N, C-alpha and C positions, 0 to 999 in steps of 0.2 A: 297649404305645408310643407315644407320641407322635406328630403325623401335622406334619408341616409349617404347616400349619394352625394348632395349638395352642402351637409351640414360639413364646417369649419369648425376646430377649435384651437384652443390655442397649448400652446407644449413650449419645455421649455426642456434643452439637451445637455444632460449631462455628464462627465465622466469619468472614474479612476485611474483610466490612463493617458495621461500625459501628453501623448506625441500622437494620439487623435483628437485631442480637447477644440472644440470649437467654439463660439460663444452664448452665453449663455441666456445672453436676450431670449425674451418668450418672443414667439413667431404662430403664424395663422395656418393651419398645414389644414386639406380636408378629412375630416373624421374617417373617408374607407379605407386609411390607408393603414397598411397591414407588416409587416418587417422586411418585405423589398422592398417596397414606397419610401417608409423612413429610412433604409438602409440608402438608398438612391439620394436620401436630401443630402445626407454623413458624409456620401463620397463630395456631392455639388458642395456643401461649404467647405471640403479639405482642401479638396484639388484635385482630387487624385482622377490620373487619365485608366490608368487600369481600378475598375473597381474593388472593393475592398467590400465584405459579408460580417455583417453588424447583428446582434443581436439582441432587445429592448428590453427591458425593468420595468415595470409602473410598480411601486409599493414593493418592491422586492420581490415580486412575480412576472419570470417571463410570459414578456405580451405574445399569442399564441392567436388572436383573434387578431379583430381591425379594432382600430382606438373608440368607434361608434361604439362598437358591440363593449367593449369593454366598461364608456361609463352605460351603459348600459344596466348591464350584469350587475354595477359597482351602484347603481344609483344616483351615479354623479350624473348634476346638470353637465351641458359642452358647455358653458361661460366659465366654471371652473382656467386655472392653469394648473398644464398636467404635468407634471417635472419627471422627465424622462432619461434613464438610465443607459446608457448601449456600447456592447462590448466585443469585441471582436469576437468573432463568429467561430466557431466548432458544428461540425456535421456529423452525423450520429457515425461513431468509430466501425470500422469494418472489417466483421468476420474476416479473417487470414485464413488461419488452421484448425484441428486441432490431432495433439497425437493421444492413441491409446496406451492407458497402463489397466493393468493386471489388477490394478484395486481403489480405494480412493485415493485422494489426492489431497493431503495436508499441506505444504506447502507451496512456492514457486517465487523464484529467482530471477531476474533479468540480469546479464553486462554485457555491460556494453549494446544494445537492442539487438546484439548475436548469436548470445546463448543464453538459456535457461535448464535453471539449477528444478528437478523439484523431488518428492523427498512422497513418499508413497507410505499406504497400511500393509503392500506386502513389503513390509522392510530395508525396499533400497533403495537407492535414491538413483535416480538420472541424472544425464548432460544432453542436449536433445541443442542441435543447430536451427537454422531457419526452412532448411531446407525440410524439416521433418526428419529429422537420421534421430537418432538417437548413439548418440556416438561415444555411448559406457554409460555399464552401470555397476554401482559402486553394492559388495554384498560385508557388509559385516555385525551390520545390527538386529539383536534378536527377538524385537518389537515394532510396532509397526514407527515412524518417520514423525518429527511431528513441529519439525523446524529443520532451514536449508542455507547457510549465509558462503556467499563468496568472500572471498582472502586479493584472488587475485588470479588472472587468466594471464603469459608470457609468453608473443608469440603465436596468440589465437594453436600453440601447442601443447605449452602448459598449464595445469587448473590449477589451484588451489583449492578448498571451499574448508568449509565446517555443516554436521550435521549435528543433530539429537534428535532423543528417541525416546519414546518409552521404558525403554530397558535399561533407565538414567543413568545411561552414556553419552559423552558429545566422544563426536572422531572429526579428524581431524585428513584431510586425504588430497594426497596429487595426484596428478592423471597427467602420464604423456599420449600422446594419440602418434606417436612418430613411431611409438616403442609401442604401442597398444596394448601397453602393462598404466597398472596403476594401486597403489601399497598405499596404507591404513597408518600416517603419523605417527598418530596416537593415541590414545586413547583419556578420553578426561573421566574422574568416577568422586566422586560426592554426595551428589546428590541423591537423597531416600527418597526418590516420586519419580512420577514421569518428570522430562524435560519440557517446558512448555512451545519455547520459546530462545532462541540466541543473538546476535547480533555483533557485530564485529566493530571498535574502535574506528575515527575517519583517520588514523595513521596508523589502523591494523599493525598496532601496538600489545593489543590486546584484544577480549572479546566476555562479554557478560554471557548467563543464562540465567532464565527463571525456569523454580521447578512448581510441583501440586505438592512441594510438599513445604512453600509460602517462604523460602530462601530467593536468593541473591547471588549468585557466587561471582567472584572475576579470575580469570584466567587471562594469562600472559602469553601470547604468540613465540615468545623465547625461551630457553633450557639454560638457565647457568649454565660455562662454562663452569669443570674442573672444582664440580657443585661440591659439596665434600656433609653431605645431608643424602643420604639414600632412598629416604622415606617418599622422593617424589621425584624420584624415579625408578621406574620398576617397569615392570612385560609380565607377559600372565601365556602363560602354562598353556598345550593345549588341556591337563587336568583342571585348566579352569583357576590354578593361584596362581599367586603373582612371588613371582620372586626378583629379589635388588638384583638390578645390572654391575656390573665390572665396572670399577670407575674406567677401564681405560678403556669402556666402550660406551658413554657417557656423548650424548648431541650436545653438536653447539649450537646449529640455528634447528630451530621448524623445517626451513626454504631446501636447510643443505640439503647432497643425496643423501640419503641411509642406507646401510645395509643391514636392518629389519625393519618387521614389520609391528603396529601395534604396545608399542610403549604409552606407558601410562603417565599421569602427576595430576595431583595435589590442586585446590581451589591457591589460590593469591591470598584470598578475603573472599569472604559470606559477612552479605548486608543480608539485617529480619528486618523487620517492621508490620510488610503485609501478615495478616491475619487466615488469608486465606491463599486458595492455590492461585495461582502470579500467570497469568494468561499471557500474559505480550514483555516485550521488554524494546528498548531503541536509546540511540546512541540519539546525541545531538550529531547535529550535521557539522557543526563544526568548532565544537568543543569536545576533545577526547574525557574533559572532567566529569559532564553532564551524565547525564544517565533516567531514564524515565522510565517509568516500569505501571501495568494497572493489572488488576488482579479482579477476584471473585470479592475480594473484600466490599467491591462499590468504591475505589478509590485509586486514581491517580495519584502518583505518589515521581517525587523528583529527588535524585541522590550525587550526592558528589564526591566522585571516586577516591575522587587522592584522599578525601579525610575518610571515606568509608559511612555517609552518616546521608540520614534524610533530610530533610534541610525543607520540604515541603510535601503539602499530602493535597489537592483536589478533593473534595466527597461528592456521591452520587447516591443515588439512588437507587441505582440496580448494579448491576452486575456486568462487569470489566472484558470484551469481548477482545477488543484487538485495537492494539496505539499508532499511531503514526504522524512519524512529528513532522516538518517543513521549516527550512530551513531558510525558505524563501519570504514564508510571513512568519515566522516564526511561532507558530500555532500547532497545536494536538490537536488529532482527531480520533476520536474512540468514537468502537461499537461496544452496541448495549443491550440485556436479555426483552426492554424494553419495546425494540426493533425504530430508533433512535440513533444518531451519531450527531457525538456532543462535542463540540469547538472547545478546548478550552489556550486562556492565554495563560502560560508558566510564569512567567512575569508579574502577572498581577497577583499581589497578596490578600483577597478575598475567596478560602480553600472552597466557598461553592458554591463560585457566578460562573457558569457557564460561557460564554463567549455567546454561544448560539448554538441551537436545534435544528437539523435535519432529518424532518417524518416523509416516510416515504414506504419505505419496508414495512413487508405482513410476517414477518416472523423475525427470530433472533440477528444481530449483522455481525456477524465472524469474525471478518475484516475489515478493513478501511487502508492504504496505501493513499499517497500527493503524488498529485507530478510532480516531475523533477524540472516542468519547461513554465510550468505556471502555478506561482502561486493564489490563486484562487479554485484550481481542480482539482478532488477529487473525486477514484472509487471506491466505491461498496460492496460488497457478497454478502448476502444473506441464507440465511436457512428456508429461503422465501421459494428460490433458484433464481433469485435474477445479480445481475448484476447494473449496478446505476452509474454513471455518471453526474458530480454534482459541482457547478461552480456554487462557491460560497455567497454569494452575494444576491443570489437567490433561496426559497427557502422549497423549491420545489428539486426535483432534479432536471439535467438536462435529454440528458436519456438512461431506456432501461434498456436494457437487452435480456432478448427470448428466455426462457422459462429453458437451459438444460435438460430438458425430456425427451429421451431415446436417442433415432434418429436427428442429426444435424439438428440437434437443440428445439425441436418443433415442439410446441405448447398442447397435449391435448386435456383438455378438460379433467377428463374423468382419471390421470394423469397424477401423480402425488409428484409432487414438486423434488429434483433434486437439487440436494444442501451444495453449498455452497462452503470451504472450509476456509479460503484464499486465493489472496489478490495481491498483486504487484501492478504498477505502471511506470514506466522510465522512460526518455523519452516520447515517444510518438509507438510506442508497445504496451498494450495494457493484455497481461496473464489473469484468469482465470482459474482454477481447480476445485474436486469435491469428490461429488458422490455417484457421477457420471463417471468414470474415470479418464478421461480426459481432458487434455493440455487442452486450452481452449488462447489460438493466442490471437485481437483485434490492433489495428489500425487504424492509428486517433490522428487526421491531420488538419489541420484548419485550410480547405476545400472552399471557393463560392459554392455560390447558388443560386437560379438562376429564378425568375418568377412563375414559370408553367414549376418548379420545381416546390418553392414554396406553396402555391395553391393544391399539388394536389398533395405534397404532404402534410401539409399544420394543418 
């Protein structure tokens, strides 16, 4: 009788990464092979002198055992031809650092892997660098920050960005590290509820906001020159009244030097359609005229910005907490109260067809973010205290980062999980923040692995 060491099986290798494609003719391989052995075969077929690590999937699940164990666990015969899809491998994200805040972290954004923008429940916005230095703290809101978004960084000295708050306002800020000062460029008023999300258009010509009041508002980045409409340009006095600015003080552009702070103006348009609170808004990466939103009414909506109309609706059964759009894959990812991540194709005509569901979290999925480098990679954060890395070519997560309880994020079974409120992924950097008051920074790179590492960790 043959042992598992002697058994051989027929396999067919396929991949969607055309640069790594090999013949799909069935071949016989030892059933004892795991990921490392299969990767050696692919590298040999490709003729690579320097081995490149690969991951392998069977029936949309990553192979984490030998082929023999997979067949045995699946009740399949070794005489079956197994189709194996392979993809370039990624090692677990490496914890790089964590930066302490005074309160919960509600929103995080990365700029060019070098600067990190955070919004907190202590009403403050902060900019950090990769060395762990808090470059500046911005004070102006009088309620927790719910969303932040970069506009620009100039010469690593001048930062321009937006913040939105439960105080129903959005503030635009500009900071000068050289002069060690910052200014609140203007304040946007109009929403009647907490502002949960803001998104800047690809051209940075306008931005959108989604609120607890069920409305989406559009705002311009510029204030018109020589405007005769004093209603749109106001300034807040210390008594919290608002008075009209004299015409000679009207701003010409948001990004020019200004002589005063706290100028306020109103939206250029309001778009209604959601029946409940709006949790997330995001622009199409390549189209200023296309906006996506998700809300508590169990819907994801697609908007035509120019005509201010809701052109499509995707319905599901649960509250939508966060959405992210990938210009590389053309898909929307959404996190929900039923612990599931759903992937949608906004080009599909059917309003209720989900392209794919990803399930592994044990509590609400509050935030999702696509990788900016890879069309298949996604990160999610949940109230279960975990951050998960997904390759959407498989139904199981690639990696689950430790629950962030106590010092160093170690997990204690008696501890209540520290909720994750926000995640962001830009190039090789992943950020997460939440109830533990810490900004967690991870590095994600494709690095080779050895046979001993595979045997020890998988």
